C-alpha positions in Angstrom: 0.0 -48.6 -9.7 0.3 -47.7 -6.0 -1.1 -50.4 -3.6 -1.9 -49.1 0.0 -0.3 -51.1 2.8 -1.2 -49.5 6.2 1.7 -51.1 8.2 4.3 -50.3 5.5 2.9 -46.7 5.2 3.1 -46.2 9.0 6.8 -47.2 9.0 7.4 -44.9 6.1 5.8 -42.0 7.8 8.0 -42.5 10.9 11.0 -42.9 8.6 10.4 -39.6 6.9 9.8 -37.9 10.2 13.2 -39.2 11.5 14.9 -38.0 8.3 13.4 -34.6 8.8 14.7 -34.4 12.4 18.2 -35.5 11.1 18.3 -32.8 8.5 16.9 -30.2 10.9 19.6 -31.1 13.5 22.4 -30.3 11.0 21.0 -26.8 10.6 20.4 -25.8 14.2 20.2 -27.3 17.7 16.7 -28.8 17.9 15.7 -27.1 21.1 11.9 -27.2 20.4 11.7 -30.9 19.5 8.4 -31.3 21.5 6.8 -28.5 19.5 7.8 -30.0 16.2 6.5 -33.4 17.4 3.2 -31.7 18.3 3.0 -30.2 14.8 3.8 -33.6 13.2 1.0 -35.4 15.3 -1.5 -32.7 14.3 -0.6 -33.0 10.6 -0.9 -36.8 10.7 -4.3 -36.5 12.3 -5.6 -33.8 10.0 -4.5 -35.7 6.8 -5.2 -39.2 8.1 -7.9 -40.0 5.5 -6.3 -38.1 2.6 -4.2 -39.4 -0.3 -2.3 -37.7 -3.1 -3.0 -38.3 -6.8 -0.3 -41.0 -6.8 -2.3 -42.9 -4.1 0.3 -42.3 -1.4 -0.7 -40.9 2.1 -1.0 -37.1 1.9 1.2 -36.7 5.0 4.2 -37.6 2.9 3.9 -34.2 1.3 4.1 -31.9 4.3 6.9 -34.1 5.7 8.9 -33.7 2.5 8.2 -29.9 2.3 9.5 -29.5 5.9 12.6 -31.5 4.9 13.2 -29.2 1.9 12.6 -26.1 4.1 15.1 -27.3 6.7 17.7 -28.9 4.5 17.7 -27.2 1.1 16.7 -23.7 2.2 18.2 -23.8 5.7 15.1 -22.6 7.7 14.7 -23.2 11.4 12.1 -24.5 13.9 9.2 -22.1 13.2 9.4 -22.8 9.5 9.6 -26.6 10.0 6.4 -26.4 12.1 4.7 -24.2 9.5 5.8 -26.5 6.6 4.2 -29.5 8.5 1.0 -27.6 9.0 0.8 -25.6 5.7 -2.2 -27.5 4.3 -4.0 -28.3 7.6 -6.4 -25.3 7.7 -7.2 -25.5 4.0 -7.8 -29.3 3.9 -9.2 -30.2 7.3 -11.6 -29.0 10.0 -8.8 -27.3 12.0 -9.1 -23.5 11.9 -6.5 -20.7 12.3 -8.0 -20.2 15.8 -6.9 -23.8 16.7 -3.4 -23.1 15.3 -3.1 -19.9 17.3 -4.1 -21.7 20.5 -1.6 -24.5 19.9 1.4 -22.7 18.3 1.0 -19.0 18.8 0.7 -15.9 16.6 3.8 -16.2 14.5 3.0 -19.7 13.2 -0.7 -18.6 12.6 0.3 -15.6 10.6 2.6 -17.7 8.3 -0.1 -20.5 7.9 -2.6 -17.8 7.0 -0.3 -16.5 4.3 0.1 -20.0 2.9 -3.7 -20.7 2.9 -5.4 -20.1 -0.4 -8.2 -17.6 -0.9 -11.5 -19.4 -0.9 -13.8 -16.9 -2.6 -14.9 -17.4 -6.2 -14.0 -14.4 -8.3 -16.8 -13.7 -10.6 -15.4 -10.7 -12.5 -14.0 -11.9 -15.9 -10.8 -10.0 -15.3 -10.1 -11.5 -11.9 -7.7 -14.4 -11.3 -7.7 -16.6 -8.3 -4.1 -17.5 -9.0 -3.0 -13.9 -9.0 -5.0 -13.1 -5.9 -3.5 -16.1 -4.0 0.0 -15.0 -5.1 -0.6 -11.4 -3.9 -1.9 -12.7 -0.6 1.3 -14.7 0.0 3.4 -11.7 -0.8 1.3 -9.5 1.5 2.3 -11.9 4.3 5.8 -12.0 3.0 6.0 -8.3 3.6 5.8 -9.0 7.3 7.5 -12.4 7.3 9.6 -13.6 4.3 9.4 -17.2 5.5 5.9 -17.5 3.9 7.3 -17.4 0.4 10.3 -19.6 1.3 8.0 -22.3 2.6 5.8 -21.8 -0.5 8.9 -22.4 -2.7 9.6 -25.6 -0.8 5.9 -26.6 -1.3 6.1 -25.9 -5.0 9.4 -27.8 -5.4 8.0 -30.9 -3.9 4.8 -30.6 -6.0 7.0 -30.3 -9.1 9.0 -33.4 -8.1 5.8 -35.4 -7.8 4.0 -33.9 -10.8 4.0 -37.1 -12.8 0.9 -38.3 -10.9 -1.2 -35.3 -12.1 -3.4 -35.2 -15.2 -1.9 -33.5 -18.3 -3.8 -30.2 -18.1 -2.9 -29.8 -14.4 0.8 -30.5 -15.3 0.7 -27.7 -17.9 -1.0 -25.3 -15.5 1.4 -26.0 -12.6 4.5 -26.1 -14.8 3.6 -22.8 -16.5 2.9 -21.1 -13.2 6.2 -22.4 -11.9 8.2 -21.2 -14.8 6.5 -17.8 -15.0 6.5 -16.9 -11.3 8.1 -19.3 -8.8 11.5 -19.9 -10.6 12.1 -16.2 -11.0 11.1 -15.6 -7.4 13.6 -18.3 -6.2 16.2 -16.5 -8.3 15.4 -13.1 -6.8 15.7 -14.6 -3.3 19.1 -16.1 -4.1 17.9 -19.8 -4.1 20.0 -20.8 -7.2 19.7 -24.6 -6.8 16.0 -24.5 -6.3 15.5 -22.0 -9.2 17.5 -24.3 -11.5 15.5 -27.4 -10.5 12.2 -25.6 -10.8 13.1 -24.5 -14.4 14.3 -28.0 -15.3 11.2 -29.7 -14.0 8.9 -27.1 -15.8 10.7 -27.9 -19.0 10.3 -31.6 -18.4 6.5 -31.2 -18.5 6.2 -28.4 -21.0 8.6 -29.8 -23.5 9.4 -33.4 -22.6 11.1 -34.3 -25.8 13.5 -31.4 -25.5 14.2 -32.2 -21.8 14.9 -35.8 -22.5 17.1 -35.2 -25.5 19.3 -32.6 -23.7 19.5 -34.8 -20.5 20.6 -37.8 -22.6 23.3 -35.8 -24.3 24.6 -34.4 -21.0 24.8 -38.0 -19.7 26.6 -39.3 -22.8 29.2 -36.4 -22.6 29.8 -36.6 -18.9 32.8 -39.1 -18.9 34.6 -36.9 -21.4 34.0 -33.8 -19.4 35.2 -35.5 -16.2 38.5 -36.3 -17.9 38.9 -32.8 -19.2 38.1 -31.3 -15.8 40.7 -33.4 -14.0 43.4 -32.2 -16.4 42.3 -28.6 -16.2 42.2 -28.3 -12.4 45.4 -30.3 -11.7 47.9 -27.4 -11.9 45.5 -25.0 -10.0 45.0 -27.6 -7.3 48.7 -28.2 -6.9 49.6 -24.5 -6.7 46.8 -23.6 -4.2 47.8 -26.5 -1.9 51.4 -25.4 -2.1 50.4 -21.9 -0.9 48.7 -23.6 2.2 45.1 -22.5 1.2 42.1 -24.3 2.6 39.9 -24.9 -0.5 37.7 -27.3 -2.4 37.2 -27.5 -6.2 33.9 -28.6 -7.8 32.6 -28.8 -11.3 29.1 -27.4 -11.9 27.1 -28.7 -14.8 24.8 -26.2 -16.6 21.1 -26.9 -16.1 19.0 -28.5 -18.9 16.8 -25.4 -19.0 19.7 -22.9 -19.3 21.2 -25.0 -22.1 17.9 -25.0 -23.9 17.6 -21.2 -23.4 21.1 -20.7 -24.9 20.3 -23.1 -27.8 17.2 -21.0 -28.6 18.8 -17.5 -28.2 22.0 -18.3 -30.1 20.1 -20.6 -32.6 22.8 -23.3 -32.2 22.7 -27.1 -31.5 23.7 -28.7 -28.2 27.1 -29.6 -29.6 28.1 -25.9 -30.2 27.5 -24.8 -26.6 31.0 -24.5 -25.1 30.1 -23.6 -21.5 28.2 -26.8 -20.5 30.0 -26.7 -17.1 31.9 -24.3 -14.8 34.7 -24.9 -12.3 33.9 -23.6 -8.8 36.7 -23.0 -6.3 35.5 -22.5 -2.7 37.9 -21.2 -0.1 37.6 -21.3 3.7 38.8 -17.9 5.0 37.7 -15.3 7.6 35.2 -12.7 6.4 37.8 -9.8 6.7 40.2 -11.6 4.3 37.6 -12.8 1.7 38.3 -10.2 -1.0 42.1 -10.5 -0.8 42.0 -14.3 -0.9 39.6 -14.5 -3.8 41.8 -12.3 -5.9 44.8 -14.4 -4.8 43.0 -17.5 -6.3 42.3 -15.5 -9.5 46.0 -14.7 -9.8 46.9 -18.4 -9.5 44.4 -19.3 -12.2 45.7 -16.7 -14.7 49.2 -17.9 -14.1 48.2 -21.1 -16.0 45.4 -20.0 -18.3 44.8 -16.8 -20.4 41.7 -14.9 -19.2 39.1 -13.3 -21.4 39.0 -9.8 -20.1 35.5 -9.2 -21.4 34.2 -12.0 -19.2 35.6 -10.9 -15.8 32.7 -10.3 -13.3 33.5 -8.8 -9.9 30.4 -9.5 -7.7 32.4 -9.2 -4.5 32.9 -5.4 -4.8 29.4 -5.0 -6.1 27.1 -7.9 -5.0 24.0 -8.7 -7.1 20.7 -7.5 -5.8 19.8 -11.0 -4.6 22.9 -11.1 -2.4 25.1 -13.2 -4.7 28.8 -12.6 -4.3 31.7 -14.2 -6.3 34.4 -13.6 -8.8 33.8 -15.1 -12.3 36.4 -15.4 -15.0 36.5 -17.3 -18.3 39.9 -18.7 -19.3 41.2 -20.5 -22.4 42.2 -24.1 -21.6 45.2 -25.9 -23.3 42.8 -27.8 -25.6 41.3 -24.6 -27.1 38.1 -24.6 -25.0 36.8 -21.6 -22.9 36.2 -22.6 -19.3 34.2 -20.5 -16.7 35.8 -20.4 -13.3 33.8 -19.2 -10.2 35.7 -18.2 -7.1 33.8 -18.0 -3.8 34.3 -18.3 0.0 32.3 -20.8 2.1 30.0 -17.9 3.2 29.4 -16.7 -0.4 28.7 -20.3 -1.5 26.1 -20.8 1.2 24.4 -17.5 0.3 24.5 -18.5 -3.4 22.9 -21.9 -2.8 20.6 -21.2 0.3 19.7 -17.6 -0.6 17.7 -15.5 1.8 18.0 -17.8 4.8 21.8 -17.8 4.6 21.8 -14.0 3.8 19.9 -13.5 7.1 22.3 -15.7 9.0 25.3 -13.6 8.0 23.5 -10.2 8.2 24.9 -9.4 11.7 28.2 -8.6 10.2 26.8 -6.1 7.7 26.2 -2.5 8.7 24.1 -1.4 5.8 21.0 -2.7 3.8 21.9 -5.1 1.0 20.3 -5.2 -2.4 18.0 -8.0 -1.2 16.7 -5.8 1.7 16.1 -2.9 -0.7 14.1 -5.2 -3.1 12.0 -6.5 -0.2 11.3 -2.9 0.9 10.1 -2.1 -2.6 7.8 -5.1 -2.6 6.3 -4.0 0.7 5.7 -0.5 -0.7 3.9 -2.0 -3.8 1.8 -4.3 -1.7 0.5 -1.5 0.6 -0.4 0.7 -2.3 -4.0 1.5 -3.3 -4.0 -0.6 -6.5 -6.1 -3.7 -5.7 -6.0 -5.4 -9.1 -4.1 -8.6 -8.6 -3.2 -9.1 -12.2 -1.8 -5.6 -12.6 0.2 -6.2 -9.4 1.4 -9.5 -10.8 2.6 -7.9 -14.1 4.4 -5.2 -12.3 5.9 -7.6 -9.8 7.2 -9.9 -12.5 9.0 -7.0 -14.3 12.0 -7.0 -11.9 12.2 -10.7 -10.9 14.6 -11.8 -13.5 16.2 -8.6 -14.7 19.9 -8.2 -15.1 21.4 -5.2 -13.3 23.3 -2.0 -14.0 25.0 0.3 -11.5 24.3 4.1 -11.7 25.2 7.0 -9.4 23.5 10.1 -7.9 25.3 13.5 -8.2 26.8 12.9 -4.8 28.2 9.5 -5.8 25.6 7.2 -4.1 25.3 3.9 -5.8 21.8 2.7 -7.1 21.2 -0.7 -8.6 18.7 -0.7 -11.5 17.5 -3.3 -13.9 18.9 -3.3 -17.5 16.8 -1.1 -19.7 15.9 1.3 -16.8 15.3 4.9 -17.9 15.8 8.3 -16.3 12.2 8.2 -15.1 12.8 4.8 -13.4 15.8 6.4 -11.7 13.8 9.4 -10.6 11.1 7.2 -9.0 13.8 5.1 -7.4 15.1 8.2 -5.5 11.6 9.4 -4.4 8.1 9.3 -5.7 7.8 13.1 -5.7 11.0 13.5 -7.7 9.5 11.1 -10.2 6.2 12.9 -10.3 7.9 16.3 -10.9 10.7 15.1 -13.3 11.0 16.9 -16.7 14.4 15.5 -17.8 17.9 14.8 -16.5 21.6 15.4 -16.9 23.4 12.0 -17.6 27.1 12.4 -17.3 26.5 16.2 -17.6 24.5 15.9 -20.9 20.8 16.9 -21.1 18.5 13.9 -21.9 14.7 13.2 -21.9 12.8 11.1 -19.4 12.7 8.0 -21.6 16.6 7.9 -22.0 17.9 4.5 -21.2 20.7 4.3 -18.6 24.0 2.4 -18.8 26.2 1.0 -16.0 28.4 3.7 -14.6 26.1 6.6 -15.6 25.9 9.6 -13.1 22.3 11.0 -13.2 21.0 14.3 -12.0 17.2 14.6 -12.3 15.7 18.0 -13.3 12.3 18.7 -11.7 9.5 21.3 -12.1 6.7 22.0 -9.6 4.3 22.4 -12.6 4.9 18.9 -13.9 2.4 16.1 -13.4 2.5 12.4 -14.6 0.8 11.5 -17.8 -0.4 8.2 -19.1 2.3 7.9 -21.7 4.9 7.8 -18.9 3.9 4.2 -18.3 5.7 3.5 -21.6 8.8 5.2 -20.4 9.5 2.9 -17.4 10.2 -0.7 -16.7 10.5 -0.9 -12.9 7.5 -2.0 -10.8 8.1 0.9 -8.4 7.8 3.5 -11.1 4.8 1.9 -12.8 3.0 1.6 -9.4 3.8 5.3 -8.5 2.7 6.6 -11.9 -0.6 4.6 -11.7 -1.2 6.0 -8.2 -0.6 9.6 -9.3 -2.9 9.1 -12.3 -5.6 7.8 -10.1 -5.3 10.8 -7.8 -5.6 13.1 -10.9 -8.6 11.1 -12.2 -10.4 11.3 -8.8 -10.4 15.1 -8.9 -12.9 14.9 -11.8 -15.1 12.1 -10.4 -17.9 14.3 -9.2 -17.9 16.4 -12.4 -18.0 13.2 -14.5 -20.9 11.8 -12.5 -22.9 15.0 -13.0 -22.3 14.9 -16.7 -23.4 11.3 -16.9 -26.5 12.0 -14.8 -27.4 14.9 -17.1 -26.9 12.9 -20.3 -29.0 10.0 -19.0 -31.6 12.4 -17.7 -32.0 13.8 -21.3 -32.9 10.2 -22.3 -35.3 10.0 -19.4 -33.2 7.4 -17.6 -32.4 7.5 -13.9 -28.6 7.4 -13.2 -28.4 4.5 -10.7 -25.2 2.5 -9.8 -26.4 -0.4 -12.0 -26.9 1.8 -15.0 -23.5 3.4 -14.5 -21.9 0.0 -14.4 -23.6 -1.2 -17.5 -22.6 1.9 -19.3 -19.0 1.5 -18.2 -19.0 -2.0 -19.8 -20.7 -0.7 -22.9 -18.0 1.9 -23.5 -15.2 -0.6 -22.7 -13.9 0.7 -19.4 -12.7 -1.3 -16.4 -12.5 1.6 -14.0 -15.3 4.0 -13.1 -12.8 6.7 -12.0 -11.3 6.7 -15.5 -14.7 6.8 -17.2 -15.8 9.8 -15.1 -12.5 11.5 -15.9 -13.1 11.1 -19.7 -16.7 12.3 -19.3 -15.4 15.4 -17.6 -12.9 15.9 -20.5 -15.5 15.4 -23.2 -13.9 12.1 -24.4 -17.2 10.4 -23.9 -20.1 12.4 -25.4 -23.9 12.6 -25.4 -24.1 10.4 -28.6 -22.4 7.6 -26.7 -25.0 7.7 -24.0 -27.8 8.0 -26.5 -26.6 4.9 -28.4 -26.4 3.0 -25.1 -30.0 3.9 -24.1 -31.4 3.2 -27.6 -30.1 -0.4 -27.7 -33.0 -2.8 -28.3 -33.1 -6.5 -28.5 -36.4 -8.3 -27.8 -37.5 -5.4 -25.6 -36.2 -2.4 -23.8 -32.5 -1.7 -23.2 -33.3 -1.8 -19.5 -32.9 -5.6 -19.6 -29.2 -5.0 -19.5 -29.5 -3.7 -16.0 -30.3 -7.2 -14.7 -27.4 -9.0 -16.4 -24.0 -8.0 -17.9 -24.2 -6.2 -21.3 -22.4 -8.0 -24.1 -21.9 -6.8 -27.6 -23.5 -8.9 -30.3 -21.2 -11.6 -31.6 -20.8 -12.5 -35.2 -18.5 -15.5 -34.4 -19.3 -18.7 -32.7 -17.8 -19.1 -29.2 -17.8 -21.6 -26.4 -21.4 -22.7 -25.5 -22.7 -22.2 -21.9 -23.1 -26.0 -21.6 -19.5 -26.5 -22.5 -18.4 -23.8 -20.0 -20.3 -25.6 -17.3 -18.8 -28.9 -18.3 -15.3 -27.3 -18.3 -15.9 -25.9 -14.8 -17.0 -29.2 -13.4 -14.3 -31.4 -15.0 -11.7 -29.5 -17.0 -9.3 -32.4 -17.2 -11.8 -34.5 -19.3 -12.5 -32.0 -22.1 -10.6 -32.7 -25.3 -10.6 -30.5 -28.4 -11.5 -33.0 -31.2 -14.0 -33.9 -33.8 -16.9 -34.6 -31.4 -17.0 -31.0 -30.1 -18.8 -29.1 -32.9 -19.7 -25.9 -31.1 -16.2 -24.6 -30.4 -14.7 -22.0 -32.6 -10.9 -22.1 -32.1 -8.1 -20.0 -33.4 -4.5 -20.9 -34.2 -2.5 -18.4 -32.2 -0.1 -16.2 -34.3 2.3 -15.8 -31.4 3.6 -19.4 -31.8 2.0 -20.8 -35.0 1.4 -24.4 -33.8 1.1 -27.1 -36.5 -0.1 -30.7 -36.2 2.5 -32.7 -34.3 3.3 -29.9 -31.9 2.3 -30.3 -28.3 -0.6 -27.9 -27.9 -3.2 -26.7 -25.4 -6.4 -24.7 -25.7 -7.0 -21.6 -23.6 -10.5 -19.9 -23.4 -10.1 -16.2 -24.0 -12.2 -13.5 -22.3 -14.3 -13.3 -25.6 -15.1 -17.0 -25.4 -12.9 -18.2 -28.2 -10.5 -21.0 -27.7 -6.9 -20.0 -28.6 -4.6 -22.9 -29.6 -1.0 -22.5 -28.4 2.1 -24.6 -28.4 2.7 -25.7 -24.8 6.1 -23.9 -24.6 4.7 -20.6 -26.0 5.6 -17.7 -23.7 2.2 -16.1 -24.1 0.5 -19.4 -23.2 2.8 -19.9 -20.2 1.8 -16.4 -18.9 -1.9 -17.1 -19.5 -1.8 -20.5 -17.8 0.0 -19.1 -14.8 -2.8 -16.5 -14.2 -5.9 -18.4 -15.4 -5.2 -22.1 -15.0 -8.9 -22.9 -14.8 -9.3 -21.9 -18.5 -7.0 -24.6 -19.9 -8.4 -27.2 -22.2 -6.5 -30.2 -23.4 -6.1 -30.0 -27.2 -5.1 -32.5 -29.8 -4.9 -32.4 -33.6 -7.4 -34.3 -35.7 -5.6 -37.2 -37.4 -7.6 -36.8 -40.7 -6.5 -33.1 -41.3 -4.7 -32.6 -44.6 -4.7 -28.8 -44.8 -1.6 -26.7 -44.7 -0.7 -24.6 -41.6 1.4 -21.5 -41.9 4.9 -21.9 -40.5 8.3 -20.5 -41.2 12.0 -21.5 -41.5 15.1 -19.4 -41.3 18.3 -20.4 -43.2 21.9 -19.1 -42.9 23.8 -19.9 -46.1 27.1 -19.3 -47.9 26.2 -17.2 -51.0 26.4 -19.1 -54.2 24.9 -18.8 -57.7 21.9 -21.1 -58.1 21.3 -21.3 -54.3 17.7 -20.1 -54.5 16.9 -22.6 -57.3 18.3 -25.4 -55.2 16.1 -24.4 -52.2 13.0 -24.0 -54.4 13.5 -27.4 -55.9 13.5 -29.1 -52.5 10.4 -27.2 -51.4 8.4 -27.5 -54.6 9.6 -30.7 -56.3 10.5 -33.0 -53.4 7.8 -31.8 -51.0 5.2 -30.1 -53.2 4.6 -27.3 -50.6 3.1 -23.9 -51.1 5.2 -20.8 -50.3 3.6 -17.7 -48.9 6.7 -15.5 -48.8 10.4 -15.9 -49.6 12.8 -13.2 -48.3 16.6 -13.1 -48.6 19.4 -10.7 -47.6 23.0 -11.1 -48.8 25.9 -9.5 -47.0 29.6 -10.3 -47.0 29.3 -13.5 -48.8 26.5 -14.8 -46.5 22.8 -15.1 -47.3 20.0 -15.0 -44.7 16.7 -16.6 -46.0 13.3 -16.4 -44.4 10.6 -18.6 -45.9 6.9 -18.7 -44.8 5.2 -21.8 -46.1 2.1 -24.0 -45.7 2.8 -27.5 -44.2 0.7 -30.3 -42.8 2.5 -31.3 -39.6 5.8 -31.4 -37.7 6.8 -34.7 -39.4 6.6 -33.0 -42.8 8.5 -30.0 -41.5 11.3 -32.1 -40.1 11.6 -34.0 -43.4 11.9 -30.7 -45.3 14.6 -29.5 -42.9 16.6 -32.8 -43.3 16.5 -32.5 -47.1 17.5 -28.8 -47.1 20.5 -29.6 -44.8 21.8 -31.7 -47.7 22.5 -28.5 -49.6 26.2 -27.9 -48.7 25.9 -24.1 -48.7 23.2 -24.1 -46.0 25.0 -23.7 -42.6 22.0 -23.5 -40.2 18.2 -24.0 -40.3 15.8 -23.1 -37.6 12.0 -22.9 -37.3 10.4 -19.5 -36.8 7.8 -19.4 -34.0 6.2 -16.1 -34.7 4.5 -14.9 -37.9 6.6 -12.9 -40.3 4.6 -10.3 -42.3 
């Protein structure tokens, strides 16, 4: 429990300010120290009566955010000032006008981008989180420091998340994992991206995080001894050649280990690349490539390389600016070891990302992949599509994508995400080429628009002036640019039929003796299930919506005329119970106090099929648009996406302790084929555990058998006991739980 002590807190505030100045001084010469002091004094005054959830003075937060911005991201004076002031306008009586008067236009523009949107979004499809994120990116299109300071803010919030209530932890951790960690990755901030992922895992799956952290700690001394033996001959050889270098060992992050355990379905002990060796050389920029390959030659003199694992990101840097040589070699103890070779410049860009990229940009005479990505984001932001959630979905598409390299007919290189199609490539060249594309020649072979490209392909797009985009094209593309351009083209096409559609609706309503007002049109749009009037009028013009639909709408009766729907939103009659209005009001007022348990009788909840939670799993409730509460596991990807967009709909959920019913879950077994194996498995499930099986599928190939069993079980404790007993069958090599339903 934190106990306030004014004198001690005053000393601590000054201490943190001095630490900030020291960190800032290592990044650049502090020529504007008076201006930073003015920002500090203003922040102290604005937050003087405020405290964080932990009980600490609020001013600790902007001071630490400024320190992260200066030290861990490498930003300069303006960013330090903005970090100190980033919550002043939102949380105090100071206005943007005051900030402009004291610090000028640049600081004001950045602060405005960091200030949350205050309006309450009433439309059920709107999301304040998505709107806030879009606003930040709009400012980023002018000044990228907005998003870099926001990442510093998010990192400090995650480091101090323990003080927040459970439902807020889930919301913030989900949002961080879904948006901010991928964004840090895209901006080249590797260290921050890894820490954000690890901290998100800590709150979404604390047991997993703690187990992997403990195992890493236990195995660290052994890895240290191995590393020393591995690097000794390399170190001796490089020193003998007079090279200026340093060698570090990099431990894999907890989150990346967990990802690999899940994707490969293997335990911690079977992951061989828990660490990598990093060799950093100090050499002039004009000799970087030559010196890196020279180091590679020394390494392969002592250890045999895996040719399939050689990655040359010096000749072709990643889109986020990352440059390095990666190789994987076989050690003398039979373990594969990843070795990363970088120069000091490359290492700074890898760790500090965009800020370091900008620092070295003077020596580059062309736009980098990072510049191209930022240009595409600017283009998306200034498009006509105002729906923040659609924008967020499109933006998310390319944040974490792996890359391929493809070529135009003239040999120009284009970097595309893995899975990109011919149509993605066409829109990457120019929007009009995309809109008119009918096919392409890939390596001189004719292919359709949805053909997926591979690295090294040469692509020639074939166009026709008669071609126009169609709605099914959205299923052909994965890049945000292509999706955005197709949607814009479709809207242009739909608008051509708006007036015709309006006339038809007016005629249909007139036949029912109803005036076609804006309110009636909006209610009808909701009735027929559209979210866009433009699209509704297009379908009216093309006879997809008919007179009988309008007649059915006007003939609706429920305690009086259908006209009552004009005064409030129309809702279809519900046959299922949903969240009561009183409960919604209570949730809006105090969401952190609402618990899904026996005492709430008017909630109808649904166990989500996307993750099949069972008693014992950490779960959360999420209010859907239809008013039902969906129960998800806290680590479910669907739940993480929902929480990142609609954090205000989260409900803390817990299992009733008196439940004894069975919940559907599944297990997958990999076994050595043997006569009587099915009988042994069945005996464990039926005789030892008395469980009901819904389905039992097996596939035998090459002496191995894959078994998938869907069964009904009470809780995670019973599931773990079943798995432990099945492991006693010698032929079973691996058992894993199935998250999704198998039909």
